[in-house]
N, C-alpha and C positions, 0 to 999 in steps of 0.2 A: 504494500500500500504506500502510495506517495504521501509523505507527511510534510514536504516542503510546500509553503504557500506560494501561489503565483502572485504577481503584482495586483491582478484584479481581485483575488481573494483577500489580500491584505487591505486593499482599499475598501472593499465591501465590509470586512470585519471591523475596520476602524470606524466606519460610518455607523454600523450597527451599535457599537459601543458608545460612540459619541452621542447617539440618540437616546442613551440611557438604558440600553439593553445589556443583558448578561451574555457573554460569549459562550457560556455553557448551555444556552437555550437557542431557539430558532423561531422565525416568524411563521413557519409553515405548520407548527405544532407536530412535527415529525418526532417519533420516538423509536427507540430500539426494541428488540425482542423482549427486553426486560421491562418495558413500559416507561423507561426513563427518557427524558427528552434528549435528542441528538444535539451535539454542540453545533454552533452556527456553520462551521466549515464542513463538517460531515454532512449536514443537511443540505448545504449549498451544492456540494458535489453530487449528492443523491438526486437533487432536483435537476441538475444539468444532465445526469445520466437518464433520468426519466423523460426529460424533454427530447433527448437524442433518440431514445427508443420510440417515442411517439411520432417523431418526424420521419422515421423510416417508412417508406412506402407512400408518403403523401405527395 
């Protein structure tokens, strides 16, 4: 798993925190199998992956 943040991820994470949010939470209310919220970066990467899957075949 790639743990290094891209420039875009850093920018989005900084904005998320600057807006008063916790980096251990996410705006999509996504959670892991254990029911705990995914952190912002993990959820962001999952959203990008879901978007890419959705765009296949369109």
